[in-house]
N, CA, C and O atoms as CSV, one atom per row, in Angstrom:
chain,resi,resn,atom,element,x,y,z
A,1,MET,N,N,104.369,127.910,96.111
A,1,MET,CA,C,103.417,127.236,96.922
A,1,MET,C,C,103.508,127.802,98.333
A,1,MET,O,O,104.597,127.994,98.873
A,2,ILE,N,N,102.343,128.067,98.920
A,2,ILE,CA,C,102.287,128.590,100.293
A,2,ILE,C,C,102.194,127.428,101.234
A,2,ILE,O,O,101.297,126.595,101.107
A,3,PRO,N,N,103.120,127.351,102.198
A,3,PRO,CA,C,103.093,126.245,103.149
A,3,PRO,C,C,101.862,126.388,104.097
A,3,PRO,O,O,101.572,127.463,104.623
A,4,VAL,N,N,101.193,125.294,104.270
A,4,VAL,CA,C,100.010,125.258,105.146
A,4,VAL,C,C,100.168,124.125,106.153
A,4,VAL,O,O,100.545,123.009,105.797
A,5,ARG,N,N,99.879,124.425,107.402
A,5,ARG,CA,C,99.903,123.393,108.406
A,5,ARG,C,C,98.489,122.951,108.716
A,5,ARG,O,O,97.596,123.780,108.893
A,6,ALA,N,N,98.287,121.660,108.781
A,6,ALA,CA,C,97.005,121.115,109.098
A,6,ALA,C,C,97.158,119.764,109.787
A,6,ALA,O,O,98.177,119.097,109.607
A,7,THR,N,N,96.191,119.360,110.550
A,7,THR,CA,C,96.247,118.087,111.232
A,7,THR,C,C,95.933,116.971,110.233
A,7,THR,O,O,95.362,117.218,109.171
A,8,LEU,N,N,96.305,115.772,110.580
A,8,LEU,CA,C,95.981,114.605,109.721
A,8,LEU,C,C,94.457,114.464,109.507
A,8,LEU,O,O,93.991,114.124,108.419
A,9,THR,N,N,93.726,114.730,110.558
A,9,THR,CA,C,92.264,114.675,110.439
A,9,THR,C,C,91.758,115.649,109.394
A,9,THR,O,O,90.878,115.303,108.605
A,10,GLN,N,N,92.294,116.854,109.371
A,10,GLN,CA,C,91.881,117.829,108.375
A,10,GLN,C,C,92.273,117.388,106.977
A,10,GLN,O,O,91.488,117.536,106.041
A,11,LEU,N,N,93.458,116.855,106.824
A,11,LEU,CA,C,93.961,116.471,105.507
A,11,LEU,C,C,93.265,115.238,104.967
A,11,LEU,O,O,93.059,115.126,103.759
A,12,ALA,N,N,92.892,114.289,105.856
A,12,ALA,CA,C,92.310,113.019,105.407
A,12,ALA,C,C,90.800,113.053,105.200
A,12,ALA,O,O,90.260,112.229,104.462
A,13,THR,N,N,90.114,113.998,105.841
A,13,THR,CA,C,88.640,114.074,105.735
A,13,THR,C,C,88.276,114.331,104.291
A,13,THR,O,O,88.761,115.279,103.674
A,14,GLY,N,N,87.435,113.497,103.769
A,14,GLY,CA,C,86.962,113.684,102.386
A,14,GLY,C,C,87.797,112.985,101.333
A,14,GLY,O,O,87.449,113.047,100.154
A,15,LEU,N,N,88.892,112.317,101.705
A,15,LEU,CA,C,89.687,111.626,100.695
A,15,LEU,C,C,88.817,110.586,99.994
A,15,LEU,O,O,88.032,109.875,100.621
A,16,ARG,N,N,88.977,110.524,98.718
A,16,ARG,CA,C,88.178,109.555,97.916
A,16,ARG,C,C,88.642,108.111,98.191
A,16,ARG,O,O,89.831,107.800,98.119
A,17,LEU,N,N,87.681,107.252,98.504
A,17,LEU,CA,C,88.019,105.845,98.757
A,17,LEU,C,C,87.754,104.939,97.546
A,17,LEU,O,O,88.440,103.939,97.338
A,18,ALA,N,N,86.733,105.319,96.749
A,18,ALA,CA,C,86.377,104.497,95.580
A,18,ALA,C,C,85.536,105.358,94.627
A,18,ALA,O,O,85.039,106.425,94.985
A,19,ASP,N,N,85.402,104.850,93.412
A,19,ASP,CA,C,84.599,105.551,92.412
A,19,ASP,C,C,83.127,105.184,92.476
A,19,ASP,O,O,82.331,105.617,91.643
A,20,ASP,N,N,82.772,104.385,93.468
A,20,ASP,CA,C,81.357,104.024,93.674
A,20,ASP,C,C,80.960,104.427,95.059
A,20,ASP,O,O,81.804,104.880,95.832
A,21,ALA,N,N,79.705,104.281,95.401
A,21,ALA,CA,C,79.206,104.739,96.700
A,21,ALA,C,C,79.459,103.775,97.859
A,21,ALA,O,O,78.933,103.953,98.958
A,22,HIS,N,N,80.283,102.738,97.591
A,22,HIS,CA,C,80.679,101.793,98.627
A,22,HIS,C,C,82.080,101.329,98.349
A,22,HIS,O,O,82.597,101.545,97.252
A,23,VAL,N,N,82.706,100.701,99.310
A,23,VAL,CA,C,84.057,100.149,99.188
A,23,VAL,C,C,84.043,98.710,99.635
A,23,VAL,O,O,83.083,98.285,100.279
A,24,ASP,N,N,85.055,97.950,99.326
A,24,ASP,CA,C,85.203,96.586,99.788
A,24,ASP,C,C,86.389,96.478,100.668
A,24,ASP,O,O,87.407,97.129,100.434
A,25,CYS,N,N,86.279,95.629,101.729
A,25,CYS,CA,C,87.389,95.402,102.639
A,25,CYS,C,C,88.485,94.663,101.879
A,25,CYS,O,O,88.204,93.699,101.166
A,26,ASP,N,N,89.715,95.102,102.023
A,26,ASP,CA,C,90.848,94.477,101.329
A,26,ASP,C,C,91.172,93.086,101.881
A,26,ASP,O,O,91.822,92.295,101.197
A,27,ASP,N,N,90.731,92.773,103.105
A,27,ASP,CA,C,90.998,91.450,103.712
A,27,ASP,C,C,89.914,90.450,103.383
A,27,ASP,O,O,90.213,89.386,102.840
A,28,CYS,N,N,88.661,90.754,103.693
A,28,CYS,CA,C,87.586,89.783,103.584
A,28,CYS,C,C,86.672,89.994,102.392
A,28,CYS,O,O,85.905,89.099,102.038
A,29,GLY,N,N,86.742,91.185,101.754
A,29,GLY,CA,C,85.918,91.458,100.594
A,29,GLY,C,C,84.498,91.948,100.876
A,29,GLY,O,O,83.742,92.229,99.946
A,30,ASP,N,N,84.136,92.051,102.147
A,30,ASP,CA,C,82.809,92.551,102.514
A,30,ASP,C,C,82.584,93.938,101.925
A,30,ASP,O,O,83.509,94.746,101.838
A,31,THR,N,N,81.356,94.202,101.526
A,31,THR,CA,C,81.001,95.502,101.022
A,31,THR,C,C,80.706,96.450,102.214
A,31,THR,O,O,79.927,96.124,103.109
A,32,LEU,N,N,81.341,97.600,102.188
A,32,LEU,CA,C,81.207,98.588,103.285
A,32,LEU,C,C,80.513,99.793,102.717
A,32,LEU,O,O,80.991,100.434,101.781
A,33,ARG,N,N,79.358,100.093,103.309
A,33,ARG,CA,C,78.523,101.197,102.784
A,33,ARG,C,C,78.564,102.414,103.703
A,33,ARG,O,O,79.230,102.398,104.738
A,34,ASP,N,N,77.872,103.431,103.330
A,34,ASP,CA,C,77.783,104.706,104.068
A,34,ASP,C,C,77.594,104.453,105.580
A,34,ASP,O,O,76.650,103.777,105.988
A,35,GLY,N,N,78.489,104.996,106.385
A,35,GLY,CA,C,78.375,104.895,107.839
A,35,GLY,C,C,79.160,103.739,108.464
A,35,GLY,O,O,79.304,103.677,109.685
A,36,ALA,N,N,79.671,102.820,107.628
A,36,ALA,CA,C,80.425,101.684,108.135
A,36,ALA,C,C,81.755,102.163,108.735
A,36,ALA,O,O,82.421,103.063,108.223
A,37,SER,N,N,82.103,101.502,109.860
A,37,SER,CA,C,83.370,101.799,110.525
A,37,SER,C,C,84.504,101.063,109.781
A,37,SER,O,O,84.364,99.887,109.445
A,38,ILE,N,N,85.592,101.743,109.535
A,38,ILE,CA,C,86.707,101.185,108.768
A,38,ILE,C,C,88.050,101.635,109.384
A,38,ILE,O,O,88.129,102.585,110.162
A,39,VAL,N,N,89.086,100.901,108.989
A,39,VAL,CA,C,90.472,101.290,109.244
A,39,VAL,C,C,91.104,101.484,107.885
A,39,VAL,O,O,90.989,100.628,107.008
A,40,VAL,N,N,91.773,102.613,107.712
A,40,VAL,CA,C,92.370,102.931,106.408
A,40,VAL,C,C,93.868,103.113,106.568
A,40,VAL,O,O,94.329,103.758,107.509
A,41,ARG,N,N,94.650,102.518,105.609
A,41,ARG,CA,C,96.085,102.746,105.592
A,41,ARG,C,C,96.368,103.870,104.590
A,41,ARG,O,O,96.038,103.762,103.409
A,42,LEU,N,N,96.988,104.956,105.086
A,42,LEU,CA,C,97.347,106.115,104.246
A,42,LEU,C,C,98.859,106.170,104.095
A,42,LEU,O,O,99.604,105.777,104.993
A,43,THR,N,N,99.306,106.675,102.923
A,43,THR,CA,C,100.685,106.885,102.702
A,43,THR,C,C,100.940,108.349,102.298
A,43,THR,O,O,100.225,108.920,101.475
A,44,ASN,N,N,101.939,108.908,102.883
A,44,ASN,CA,C,102.305,110.308,102.567
A,44,ASN,C,C,103.589,110.337,101.800
A,44,ASN,O,O,104.649,110.043,102.353
A,45,GLU,N,N,103.520,110.693,100.505
A,45,GLU,CA,C,104.717,110.819,99.715
A,45,GLU,C,C,104.747,112.229,99.102
A,45,GLU,O,O,103.839,112.639,98.379
A,46,ARG,N,N,105.770,112.911,99.403
A,46,ARG,CA,C,105.975,114.261,98.903
A,46,ARG,C,C,104.743,115.152,99.145
A,46,ARG,O,O,104.254,115.853,98.259
A,47,ARG,N,N,104.292,115.081,100.360
A,47,ARG,CA,C,103.166,115.888,100.862
A,47,ARG,C,C,101.845,115.598,100.165
A,47,ARG,O,O,100.967,116.458,100.105
A,48,HIS,N,N,101.704,114.359,99.629
A,48,HIS,CA,C,100.460,113.962,99.019
A,48,HIS,C,C,99.997,112.672,99.724
A,48,HIS,O,O,100.718,111.674,99.739
A,49,TRP,N,N,98.796,112.707,100.301
A,49,TRP,CA,C,98.254,111.549,101.009
A,49,TRP,C,C,97.452,110.699,100.030
A,49,TRP,O,O,96.651,111.223,99.256
A,50,SER,N,N,97.674,109.365,100.066
A,50,SER,CA,C,96.954,108.454,99.242
A,50,SER,C,C,96.437,107.293,100.076
A,50,SER,O,O,97.063,106.912,101.065
A,51,VAL,N,N,95.293,106.723,99.685
A,51,VAL,CA,C,94.705,105.589,100.380
A,51,VAL,C,C,95.315,104.317,99.805
A,51,VAL,O,O,95.226,104.062,98.604
A,52,ASP,N,N,95.943,103.511,100.682
A,52,ASP,CA,C,96.617,102.309,100.241
A,52,ASP,C,C,95.955,101.017,100.718
A,52,ASP,O,O,96.332,99.927,100.287
A,53,GLY,N,N,94.959,101.142,101.619
A,53,GLY,CA,C,94.275,99.967,102.106
A,53,GLY,C,C,93.036,100.317,102.875
A,53,GLY,O,O,93.027,101.311,103.602
A,54,ILE,N,N,91.992,99.539,102.742
A,54,ILE,CA,C,90.733,99.768,103.447
A,54,ILE,C,C,90.334,98.466,104.086
A,54,ILE,O,O,90.290,97.442,103.405
A,55,PHE,N,N,90.037,98.466,105.394
A,55,PHE,CA,C,89.736,97.275,106.154
A,55,PHE,C,C,88.501,97.491,107.001
A,55,PHE,O,O,88.329,98.567,107.573
A,56,CYS,N,N,87.624,96.476,107.096
A,56,CYS,CA,C,86.482,96.594,108.005
A,56,CYS,C,C,86.930,96.356,109.449
A,56,CYS,O,O,87.995,95.786,109.685
A,57,ASP,N,N,86.138,96.781,110.385
A,57,ASP,CA,C,86.500,96.606,111.823
A,57,ASP,C,C,86.574,95.163,112.236
A,57,ASP,O,O,87.286,94.826,113.182
A,58,ASP,N,N,85.842,94.285,111.537
A,58,ASP,CA,C,85.814,92.848,111.941
A,58,ASP,C,C,87.069,92.112,111.564
A,58,ASP,O,O,87.401,91.107,112.193
A,59,CYS,N,N,87.787,92.584,110.544
A,59,CYS,CA,C,88.968,91.882,110.090
A,59,CYS,C,C,90.124,92.097,111.079
A,59,CYS,O,O,90.347,93.195,111.590
A,60,ASP,N,N,90.843,90.999,111.319
A,60,ASP,CA,C,92.000,91.071,112.193
A,60,ASP,C,C,93.250,91.171,111.267
A,60,ASP,O,O,94.144,90.325,111.300
A,61,SER,N,N,93.262,92.194,110.482
A,61,SER,CA,C,94.348,92.379,109.531
A,61,SER,C,C,95.635,92.714,110.255
A,61,SER,O,O,95.659,93.448,111.243
A,62,THR,N,N,96.700,92.147,109.725
A,62,THR,CA,C,98.029,92.519,110.273
A,62,THR,C,C,98.366,93.886,109.719
A,62,THR,O,O,98.647,94.073,108.535
A,63,ARG,N,N,98.321,94.826,110.640
A,63,ARG,CA,C,98.573,96.224,110.230
A,63,ARG,C,C,100.036,96.582,110.479
A,63,ARG,O,O,100.433,96.951,111.585
A,64,THR,N,N,100.801,96.462,109.440
A,64,THR,CA,C,102.237,96.807,109.547
A,64,THR,C,C,102.472,98.219,109.040
A,64,THR,O,O,101.867,98.642,108.055
A,65,LEU,N,N,103.326,98.925,109.695
A,65,LEU,CA,C,103.699,100.246,109.255
A,65,LEU,C,C,104.832,100.032,108.259
A,65,LEU,O,O,105.999,99.905,108.628
A,66,ASP,N,N,104.449,99.995,106.982
A,66,ASP,CA,C,105.328,99.555,105.887
A,66,ASP,C,C,106.607,100.356,105.737
A,66,ASP,O,O,107.643,99.800,105.371
A,67,GLY,N,N,106.557,101.615,106.004
A,67,GLY,CA,C,107.728,102.457,105.805
A,67,GLY,C,C,107.444,103.869,106.213
A,67,GLY,O,O,106.367,104.144,106.741
A,68,PRO,N,N,108.366,104.780,105.992
A,68,PRO,CA,C,108.168,106.168,106.343
A,68,PRO,C,C,106.921,106.740,105.674
A,68,PRO,O,O,106.690,106.528,104.484
A,69,GLY,N,N,106.116,107.470,106.458
A,69,GLY,CA,C,104.948,108.132,105.928
A,69,GLY,C,C,103.713,107.266,105.921
A,69,GLY,O,O,102.702,107.671,105.347
A,70,THR,N,N,103.740,106.086,106.535
A,70,THR,CA,C,102.563,105.206,106.605
A,70,THR,C,C,101.761,105.531,107.855
A,70,THR,O,O,102.337,105.682,108.932
A,71,THR,N,N,100.444,105.644,107.734
A,71,THR,CA,C,99.578,105.968,108.844
A,71,THR,C,C,98.292,105.125,108.736
A,71,THR,O,O,97.761,104.906,107.646
A,72,TYR,N,N,97.811,104.660,109.905
A,72,TYR,CA,C,96.493,104.012,109.958
A,72,TYR,C,C,95.533,104.920,110.683
A,72,TYR,O,O,95.880,105.483,111.721
A,73,VAL,N,N,94.330,105.075,110.157
A,73,VAL,CA,C,93.334,105.880,110.789
A,73,VAL,C,C,92.043,105.080,110.916
A,73,VAL,O,O,91.699,104.304,110.024
A,74,ALA,N,N,91.326,105.269,112.028
A,74,ALA,CA,C,89.996,104.730,112.196
A,74,ALA,C,C,89.030,105.761,111.648
A,74,ALA,O,O,89.194,106.946,111.937
A,75,ALA,N,N,88.052,105.377,110.888
A,75,ALA,CA,C,87.150,106.319,110.254
A,75,ALA,C,C,85.824,105.648,109.920
A,75,ALA,O,O,85.555,104.527,110.352
A,76,ARG,N,N,85.004,106.346,109.150
A,76,ARG,CA,C,83.767,105.834,108.642
A,76,ARG,C,C,83.732,106.095,107.151
A,76,ARG,O,O,84.395,106.999,106.642
A,77,VAL,N,N,82.921,105.262,106.442
A,77,VAL,CA,C,82.688,105.463,105.023
A,77,VAL,C,C,81.621,106.549,104.921
A,77,VAL,O,O,80.593,106.484,105.595
A,78,GLY,N,N,81.870,107.536,104.084
A,78,GLY,CA,C,80.906,108.554,103.772
A,78,GLY,C,C,80.649,108.529,102.284
A,78,GLY,O,O,81.370,107.872,101.534
A,79,VAL,N,N,79.628,109.239,101.853
A,79,VAL,CA,C,79.304,109.307,100.411
A,79,VAL,C,C,79.201,110.783,100.005
A,79,VAL,O,O,78.520,111.574,100.658
A,80,THR,N,N,79.873,111.126,98.945
A,80,THR,CA,C,79.807,112.495,98.373
A,80,THR,C,C,79.179,112.362,97.014
A,80,THR,O,O,79.356,111.371,96.306
A,81,SER,N,N,78.430,113.408,96.668
A,81,SER,CA,C,77.780,113.337,95.329
A,81,SER,C,C,78.010,114.672,94.611
A,81,SER,O,O,78.268,115.704,95.230
A,82,ASP,N,N,77.904,114.604,93.247
A,82,ASP,CA,C,77.995,115.748,92.403
A,82,ASP,C,C,76.747,115.792,91.519
A,82,ASP,O,O,76.591,114.988,90.600
A,83,GLY,N,N,75.862,116.749,91.816
A,83,GLY,CA,C,74.653,116.855,91.092
A,83,GLY,C,C,74.791,117.120,89.599
A,83,GLY,O,O,73.969,116.692,88.789
A,84,ALA,N,N,75.848,117.832,89.264
A,84,ALA,CA,C,76.082,118.157,87.836
A,84,ALA,C,C,76.390,116.932,87.012
A,84,ALA,O,O,75.945,116.818,85.869
A,85,THR,N,N,77.159,115.999,87.590
A,85,THR,CA,C,77.491,114.786,86.852
A,85,THR,C,C,76.657,113.569,87.239
A,85,THR,O,O,76.825,112.480,86.691
A,86,GLN,N,N,75.729,113.785,88.226
A,86,GLN,CA,C,74.890,112.687,88.715
A,86,GLN,C,C,75.737,111.491,89.177
A,86,GLN,O,O,75.413,110.338,88.896
A,87,SER,N,N,76.818,111.794,89.884
A,87,SER,CA,C,77.698,110.726,90.355
A,87,SER,C,C,77.863,110.793,91.883
A,87,SER,O,O,77.729,111.847,92.505
A,88,ARG,N,N,78.159,109.613,92.456
A,88,ARG,CA,C,78.386,109.489,93.897
A,88,ARG,C,C,79.639,108.641,94.097
A,88,ARG,O,O,79.925,107.755,93.293
A,89,TRP,N,N,80.390,108.914,95.177
A,89,TRP,CA,C,81.584,108.121,95.438
A,89,TRP,C,C,81.806,108.103,96.947
A,89,TRP,O,O,81.372,108.994,97.678
A,90,ALA,N,N,82.504,107.045,97.385
A,90,ALA,CA,C,82.830,106.820,98.799
A,90,ALA,C,C,83.987,107.726,99.214
A,90,ALA,O,O,84.929,107.931,98.448
A,91,CYS,N,N,83.911,108.260,100.414
A,91,CYS,CA,C,84.989,109.116,100.908
A,91,CYS,C,C,85.221,108.839,102.379
A,91,CYS,O,O,84.421,108.161,103.023
A,92,LEU,N,N,86.327,109.369,102.918
A,92,LEU,CA,C,86.711,109.171,104.306
A,92,LEU,C,C,86.049,110.224,105.185
A,92,LEU,O,O,86.128,111.423,104.915
A,93,VAL,N,N,85.378,109.737,106.271
A,93,VAL,CA,C,84.676,110.653,107.212
A,93,VAL,C,C,85.185,110.397,108.609
A,93,VAL,O,O,85.391,109.254,109.015
A,94,ASP,N,N,85.387,111.496,109.348
A,94,ASP,CA,C,85.752,111.431,110.769
A,94,ASP,C,C,86.980,110.553,111.074
A,94,ASP,O,O,86.921,109.684,111.944
A,95,PRO,N,N,88.093,110.785,110.352
A,95,PRO,CA,C,89.283,109.980,110.591
A,95,PRO,C,C,90.009,110.380,111.886
A,95,PRO,O,O,90.064,111.558,112.241
A,96,GLY,N,N,90.558,109.387,112.575
A,96,GLY,CA,C,91.381,109.623,113.742
A,96,GLY,C,C,92.589,108.706,113.689
A,96,GLY,O,O,92.426,107.499,113.507
A,97,PRO,N,N,93.781,109.227,113.838
A,97,PRO,CA,C,94.985,108.415,113.746
A,97,PRO,C,C,95.052,107.300,114.784
A,97,PRO,O,O,94.680,107.496,115.941
A,98,ILE,N,N,95.521,106.145,114.369
A,98,ILE,CA,C,95.742,104.989,115.241
A,98,ILE,C,C,97.226,104.774,115.440
A,98,ILE,O,O,97.696,104.653,116.571
A,99,ALA,N,N,97.983,104.725,114.316
A,99,ALA,CA,C,99.425,104.514,114.345
A,99,ALA,C,C,100.037,105.187,113.135
A,99,ALA,O,O,99.392,105.354,112.100
A,100,ALA,N,N,101.298,105.570,113.284
A,100,ALA,CA,C,101.973,106.264,112.178
A,100,ALA,C,C,103.495,106.114,112.314
A,100,ALA,O,O,104.031,105.949,113.410
A,101,THR,N,N,104.160,106.178,111.166
A,101,THR,CA,C,105.626,106.269,111.150
A,101,THR,C,C,106.002,107.700,110.780
A,101,THR,O,O,105.192,108.451,110.237
A,102,ARG,N,N,107.209,108.049,111.077
A,102,ARG,CA,C,107.690,109.388,110.709
A,102,ARG,C,C,107.946,109.379,109.205
A,102,ARG,O,O,108.375,108.376,108.635
A,103,ARG,N,N,107.681,110.487,108.597
A,103,ARG,CA,C,107.916,110.573,107.174
A,103,ARG,C,C,109.381,110.909,106.961
A,103,ARG,O,O,110.103,111.283,107.884
A,104,ARG,N,N,109.791,110.761,105.710
A,104,ARG,CA,C,111.174,111.038,105.302
A,104,ARG,C,C,111.462,112.529,105.545
A,104,ARG,O,O,110.556,113.352,105.416
A,105,PRO,N,N,112.687,112.885,105.887
A,105,PRO,CA,C,113.011,114.279,106.115
A,105,PRO,C,C,112.783,115.193,104.929
A,105,PRO,O,O,112.515,116.379,105.116
A,106,ASP,N,N,112.883,114.664,103.687
A,106,ASP,CA,C,112.704,115.513,102.504
A,106,ASP,C,C,111.265,115.654,102.080
A,106,ASP,O,O,110.991,116.393,101.134
A,107,ASP,N,N,110.306,114.968,102.743
A,107,ASP,CA,C,108.870,115.077,102.407
A,107,ASP,C,C,108.203,116.212,103.155
A,107,ASP,O,O,107.005,116.440,102.989
């Protein structure tokens, strides 16, 4: 594997949020569509970023940095489509870090 250095913004842009063209807030359940402002909790384990929580801007969610490799980003919901499969899904657009913990030394 060739080591690559990239910013969190570069790594998080385009991450899949849901298998549909919208997502729901984990706190209040509101439907968040294309262009909605969100806060997303990301976890980095062994150099793989995964989405662990999605929250609307209106929710006053307690955002705890659960452990090493946890990051919160402010972003927007975007929609990506695949013409060949006629499918659309929600993705992360324009992410910017809000808070983060250091990852484990072996990650």
